[in-house]
C-alpha positions as CSV (number, residue, x, y, z in Angstrom):
1,M,-42.5,1.8,-88.3
2,V,-40.8,-1.0,-86.5
3,S,-37.9,-0.7,-88.8
4,A,-37.5,3.0,-88.0
5,C,-37.4,2.4,-84.3
6,L,-34.8,-0.3,-84.7
7,A,-32.6,2.0,-86.8
8,R,-32.9,4.8,-84.2
9,L,-31.8,2.4,-81.4
10,A,-28.9,1.3,-83.5
11,R,-27.7,4.8,-83.9
12,V,-28.0,5.6,-80.2
13,G,-26.1,2.4,-79.2
14,S,-23.2,3.3,-81.6
15,L,-22.6,6.7,-80.1
16,P,-19.5,7.1,-77.9
17,R,-20.2,7.4,-74.2
18,P,-19.0,10.5,-72.5
19,R,-16.1,10.1,-70.0
20,V,-16.9,10.9,-66.4
21,Q,-14.1,12.8,-64.6
22,F,-14.0,13.2,-60.8
23,T,-12.7,16.6,-59.9
24,S,-12.9,16.0,-56.1
25,S,-9.9,14.6,-54.3
26,H,-12.1,12.7,-51.7
27,R,-12.4,8.9,-52.0
28,L,-15.6,7.2,-52.5
29,F,-17.5,5.7,-49.5
30,S,-16.5,2.2,-50.5
31,V,-13.8,0.8,-52.8
32,S,-13.9,-2.8,-53.8
33,S,-11.4,-4.9,-55.7
34,A,-12.3,-6.0,-59.2
35,A,-11.8,-9.6,-58.1
36,L,-14.3,-9.2,-55.2
37,A,-16.8,-7.1,-57.1
38,R,-18.5,-10.0,-58.7
39,R,-21.8,-11.7,-58.1
40,T,-21.7,-14.5,-55.6
41,K,-23.7,-17.7,-55.8
42,A,-26.9,-17.6,-53.9
43,E,-26.9,-19.7,-50.8
44,E,-29.3,-22.5,-50.6
45,K,-32.0,-21.8,-48.0
46,L,-33.8,-24.5,-46.1
47,T,-37.4,-24.3,-45.3
48,A,-38.8,-24.9,-41.8
49,D,-40.0,-28.3,-42.8
50,Q,-36.6,-29.3,-44.2
51,A,-34.8,-28.1,-41.1
52,F,-37.2,-30.0,-38.9
53,D,-36.7,-33.2,-40.9
54,L,-32.9,-32.9,-40.2
55,L,-33.6,-32.9,-36.5
56,D,-36.1,-35.7,-36.7
57,D,-33.6,-38.5,-37.6
58,D,-34.2,-41.9,-36.1
59,F,-31.9,-42.8,-33.1
60,D,-29.9,-45.8,-33.9
61,D,-28.9,-46.7,-30.3
62,D,-25.3,-45.9,-31.1
63,D,-24.7,-43.1,-28.5
64,T,-25.8,-42.1,-25.0
65,T,-27.5,-39.0,-23.7
66,T,-25.8,-35.8,-22.4
67,A,-26.2,-37.0,-18.8
68,G,-24.6,-40.3,-19.8
69,H,-21.6,-38.5,-21.2
70,L,-21.2,-36.4,-18.0
71,M,-21.3,-39.6,-15.9
72,L,-18.7,-41.2,-18.1
73,R,-16.4,-38.1,-17.8
74,E,-16.7,-38.2,-14.1
75,Q,-15.8,-41.9,-14.1
76,R,-12.8,-41.2,-16.2
77,R,-11.6,-38.5,-13.9
78,V,-11.9,-40.8,-10.8
79,L,-10.1,-43.6,-12.7
80,H,-7.3,-41.2,-13.5
81,Y,-6.7,-40.4,-9.8
82,L,-7.0,-44.1,-8.9
83,R,-4.2,-44.8,-11.3
84,L,-2.1,-42.1,-9.7
85,I,-2.7,-43.6,-6.3
86,E,-1.9,-47.1,-7.5
87,H,1.2,-46.4,-9.5
88,E,2.6,-43.0,-8.5
89,M,2.0,-42.8,-4.7
90,P,4.4,-45.7,-3.9
91,K,7.2,-43.6,-5.5
92,L,6.8,-41.0,-2.7
93,V,8.4,-43.3,-0.2
94,A,11.8,-42.3,-1.5
95,Y,11.2,-38.8,-0.3
96,R,10.2,-39.8,3.2
97,K,12.0,-38.0,6.1
98,P,11.8,-38.7,9.8
99,F,10.1,-36.2,12.0
100,V,12.4,-34.0,14.0
101,P,10.7,-31.9,16.8
102,P,11.7,-28.3,17.0
103,T,14.5,-27.3,19.3
104,P,15.0,-24.0,21.2
105,Q,17.4,-23.0,18.5
106,T,14.5,-23.2,15.9
107,P,11.5,-21.6,17.6
108,L,9.8,-20.3,14.4
109,I,6.6,-21.9,13.1
110,V,6.2,-21.3,9.4
111,R,2.8,-21.7,7.8
112,S,2.0,-21.8,4.1
113,I,-1.0,-22.6,1.9
114,E,-1.0,-25.0,-1.0
115,Y,-3.7,-25.8,-3.5
116,G,-2.6,-29.2,-4.8
117,G,-0.1,-27.8,-7.3
118,E,-2.5,-25.2,-8.8
119,E,-1.4,-21.6,-9.1
120,Y,-3.0,-19.2,-6.8
121,P,-1.9,-15.8,-5.3
122,A,-2.1,-17.1,-1.7
123,T,0.5,-19.8,-2.3
124,A,3.3,-17.2,-2.1
125,K,2.2,-16.0,1.3
126,R,4.3,-17.0,4.3
127,V,3.3,-16.6,8.0
128,I,5.7,-17.0,11.0
129,V,4.6,-17.4,14.6
130,V,6.9,-17.5,17.5
131,A,6.5,-17.4,21.3
132,V,7.9,-14.3,23.0
133,D,9.6,-16.5,25.6
134,D,11.6,-18.2,22.9
135,L,13.1,-15.0,21.6
136,P,16.6,-13.8,22.7
137,L,15.3,-10.9,24.8
138,R,17.6,-9.7,27.6
139,S,15.2,-8.5,30.3
140,P,11.5,-8.3,31.3
141,D,11.6,-4.6,30.1
142,A,12.7,-5.9,26.6
143,I,9.8,-8.3,26.6
144,H,7.4,-5.4,27.5
145,K,8.9,-3.2,24.8
146,L,8.6,-6.0,22.2
147,Q,4.9,-6.3,23.0
148,L,4.6,-2.5,22.5
149,L,6.4,-2.5,19.2
150,A,4.5,-5.5,17.8
151,G,1.1,-3.9,18.4
152,P,-1.8,-6.0,17.0
153,R,0.7,-8.6,15.8
154,W,1.2,-9.7,19.5
155,T,-1.5,-11.7,21.2
156,P,-1.4,-13.2,24.7
157,N,-2.7,-16.5,23.3
158,P,-1.4,-18.4,20.3
159,P,-3.3,-17.7,17.0
160,T,-5.8,-20.4,16.1
161,D,-4.2,-21.1,12.7
162,A,-0.6,-21.2,14.0
163,G,-0.4,-24.8,14.8
164,V,0.4,-24.1,18.5
165,P,-1.4,-26.4,20.9
166,M,-3.7,-24.6,23.4
167,R,-2.0,-26.5,26.2
168,A,1.8,-26.1,26.0
169,S,4.0,-28.9,27.1
170,R,6.4,-26.8,29.1
171,A,3.8,-26.3,31.9
172,S,1.3,-28.6,33.5
173,S,-0.7,-26.0,35.5
174,D,-4.1,-24.7,34.5
175,D,-2.9,-21.1,34.8
176,V,-3.1,-19.5,31.3
177,D,-0.3,-17.1,32.1
178,I,2.0,-20.0,32.8
179,L,0.9,-22.0,29.8
180,W,1.2,-19.2,27.2
181,G,3.9,-17.2,28.9
182,N,4.3,-13.7,27.5
183,G,2.3,-14.3,24.4
184,F,3.0,-14.9,20.7
185,V,4.1,-12.7,17.7
186,K,2.6,-13.4,14.3
187,I,4.1,-11.8,11.1
188,S,2.9,-12.5,7.6
189,C,4.0,-11.3,4.1
190,E,2.6,-11.7,0.6
191,N,4.1,-8.7,-1.1
192,F,6.7,-10.6,-3.2
193,P,6.1,-13.1,-6.0
194,A,8.3,-15.9,-4.5
195,P,7.5,-17.7,-1.2
196,A,11.2,-17.5,-0.2
197,M,11.2,-13.8,-0.5
198,N,8.1,-13.4,1.6
199,L,9.6,-15.7,4.3
200,K,12.9,-13.8,4.2
201,W,11.1,-10.4,4.7
202,A,9.1,-11.8,7.7
203,S,12.2,-13.3,9.3
204,D,14.1,-10.0,8.8
205,A,11.2,-8.0,10.3
206,L,11.3,-10.3,13.4
207,D,15.1,-9.8,13.7
208,R,14.6,-6.0,13.6
209,L,11.9,-6.2,16.2
210,V,14.1,-8.1,18.6
211,T,17.0,-5.8,18.0
212,E,14.9,-2.7,18.8
213,A,13.3,-4.3,21.8
214,N,16.8,-4.8,23.4
215,K,17.7,-1.2,22.9
216,D,17.0,1.1,25.9
217,A,14.2,-1.1,27.0
218,A,13.9,0.4,30.5
219,S,12.5,3.7,29.1
220,F,9.2,2.0,28.2
221,H,8.5,0.2,31.4
222,N,5.6,2.7,32.4
223,V,3.8,2.4,29.0
224,R,0.8,0.1,29.0
225,V,0.3,-2.5,26.3
226,D,-2.7,-1.8,24.1
227,M,-5.1,-4.7,24.3
228,R,-8.0,-3.2,22.2
229,H,-7.3,-5.6,19.3
230,V,-7.6,-8.6,21.7
231,R,-10.9,-7.3,23.2
232,S,-12.3,-6.5,19.7
233,K,-11.6,-10.1,18.5
234,I,-13.1,-11.7,21.5
235,E,-16.2,-9.5,21.2
236,K,-16.7,-10.4,17.6
237,A,-16.6,-14.1,18.5
238,K,-19.8,-13.5,20.6
239,R,-19.0,-16.2,23.1
240,G,-19.3,-14.0,26.2
241,D,-15.6,-14.1,27.1
242,H,-15.5,-10.3,27.4
243,L,-18.0,-10.3,30.3
244,R,-17.3,-10.3,34.1
245,G,-13.5,-10.4,33.9
246,R,-13.3,-13.5,31.6
247,L,-11.2,-11.8,29.0
248,F,-8.0,-13.6,29.9
249,N,-9.2,-15.8,32.8
250,R,-11.9,-18.1,31.3
251,P,-13.2,-20.4,34.1
252,S,-12.7,-24.1,33.6
253,I,-13.7,-27.2,35.6
254,A,-10.5,-26.8,37.6
255,H,-11.9,-23.6,39.1
256,F,-15.1,-25.3,40.4
257,P,-15.2,-25.2,44.2
258,E,-14.6,-28.6,45.7
259,E,-16.9,-27.8,48.6
260,W,-19.8,-27.6,46.2
261,L,-19.3,-31.1,45.0
262,P,-21.6,-33.7,46.7
263,N,-20.0,-36.3,49.0
264,S,-19.3,-39.5,47.3
265,T,-19.7,-41.5,50.5
């Protein structure tokens, strides 16, 4: 009986296999190359105890901790800058220039921002500040028209970040109007990628402002200057300067009545 079964299996194995023909034109869901369609070697898997043994190696005192590495990195960084101060800073003496104070022919104050050589969008910005009294305006009406055209870019006092001292050297009185004259104009630009382009645009805008102020200036003599931007800035500071007429006349020790002082004798 066993021999009959073996003979039957031999006859079945020798029969030709039917060919399978695909009549559909659609591709199969996955097609693999013959070189890739082979059985890969099974990866060696570690048990939990074996993985723990790898982490439980003895410390040979040949390295420091993470905090130690951070401290060493900070020391290397400080040492790098100390080397720059010691060896590179003396070379800057060759670029030293004497200070030349500004003249009436150069009244513009240019302000820029630098981040120690690092790239930042604000490094291209340029700001110019100039006193109205230093501009080539022909008459008081031209000064008044320039204040109207400048709008919020004009302030009766110098901007705090302009580098202008609060007490100008051209006057020694305590009167604010004499110290600051007819105010200051501040123009900034950061629309262009190069700093020189932004400075050129701000300078050209100031030139156009002066040119328009000198044209038919008498026709604007009865128009009042809008001071809402000045009042809004003082109110936001919350120092009480907008109360009781102290908007432009902040009292100082010079305004203290002498008759109120006690007699020194």
